[in-house]
N, C-alpha and C positions, 0 to 999 in steps of 0.2 A: 595224629597232633599234626604234623608235618607234612606225610595227608592233605591233610585241610587246605590248606599254605598253601599248598603247591599247585589244591586243585583251584584254588580261586580263586590263584595270582597267574598262573600261566592262562587264565578262560576270559580273567575283564580286564590284567594286563597282558596282556597278551597277545590275547585269541586263537590260544593256539587252542590244540582239541587234545583234550587231556584222557585218559584215564589207568585204571590203578589196577595191576596183576600180575605176573610173574609172566613166563614172557614162550611159555603155550597159553595162554590165555592168548592175550596177544596176537598170538600166531594169529586169534576169533578177527581180530579190526575190520572194524568194516570201515574201510580205504577212498574214498570219492578215488577217479581216473584223473587226474589235473599232469596227466606229462606229460600236453604240448603245454605249459601254463610256464613261461619268464618261472624264476625260481622267489621274486617279488611279490609273485602271488598262489601260487602255493599252500596249503594249508599246510601247517606247522603241525609237528604228533608231538607233545611230555609224555613219552609213556614209563609208567614209576613201576617200576620192574621188583621190590624190593628193600624189605630195609629191618632190619634191627634194632633195639630201643635199647639201651642199657642209663641207667636211672641212678645217676648221679645223686650221692647219700652227702646229709652234712655231717657235723661232732655223735652226732644224738640220733640218728640212727632213716629221716625227715629227707624225699625227693623237698632234692633245691633244681633241679635240671636234672636235665638229658642230654645221651650220646647217640645221636647217629646215625648209620651208619649203612651206605647202601648204593640203588643202584639207578641211573633215569636213560633213557632212551629221548635225544630231540633227536628225530626223520622226520625226510619226507618220499610218494612217496617218485620210487625210479623206475625207469624200461632193465630189461631184465636179457632185452635188446640193445643197450648200449654200447660203443666200439671197442669202450677198456678203462677200466680202476681210475686213468689218468680223469676223462672225460665225465665220468662221476664225482668224482671229486671237485673238479670246473663249476661241472653246477648241481653242484649242493652241498659240499661238508666242507669247502673252504667259506663258504659266507653263515650255514649254520656256526662252525668256531666261532662268530658274534655276539648269534644269538644264541651262545650257552652263554655268555658273557652276562644279556642284559640275564637268564636264570638265574644268573650266579650273583648279579648285583638281587635284584627279590630279596635271596636269603644277608646280605651283605649292613640294607640298608633295612630289615627288620629289628626291630627291636631283640633283643632277649637270644634271636639265631648269631652265632660267631663261627664261617666257614674254616678248618680247618686242612680240608682232603679236599681236593680239587680233579680226576684229570679224567681227562677228556681222552677216545678209544673210537678211531675212527673204527667205522659197519657198511659191511656194503652185500647190498641181497639179502635183504632180512625179512624174513618173514612171508606168506604165498603174498601177500598186499604188493612184494619187492619193496622195499625199505629201502633208502643210503642213510648216516647224517654220522650220529656223535651217541656213545654209549658213556653214559656218564658216570663217573663208581669217587664216591663226597661221604663226608666223616664233617656233620657239620654236629657244632654246641647247643640244647635252647641254655639258660637260668633262665625259671620263673622270677618276672617285675616282683 
């Protein structure tokens, strides 16, 4: 459920490229080289790495909701030859922090979802395609309407 919602929101509302799978599968991502473009013109990638799903049971043992814990990567292509981490931060990561807020808003503004934890961690030079961005660790509750 949460993967499908995230995919739909990321692709149709935000215009990101979405992919689901563990990190070793994400390494196979076919990402066009747009490193020569400005941040605004680069493709943004929302990679859903994993999630755990815990049923929330009522007093009769029926599922009335779920708690999801997992990780996303919000990334753009970068150059391995960038001068420093500071360059990578200034060219991508600081802008992705506001993009991460858009993803967060997608859960906050959707009926049934309640964000309990949203932690952003800077990551650099990830995968063979060389990507910089944020790892987002989350805990989100969903209650059936």
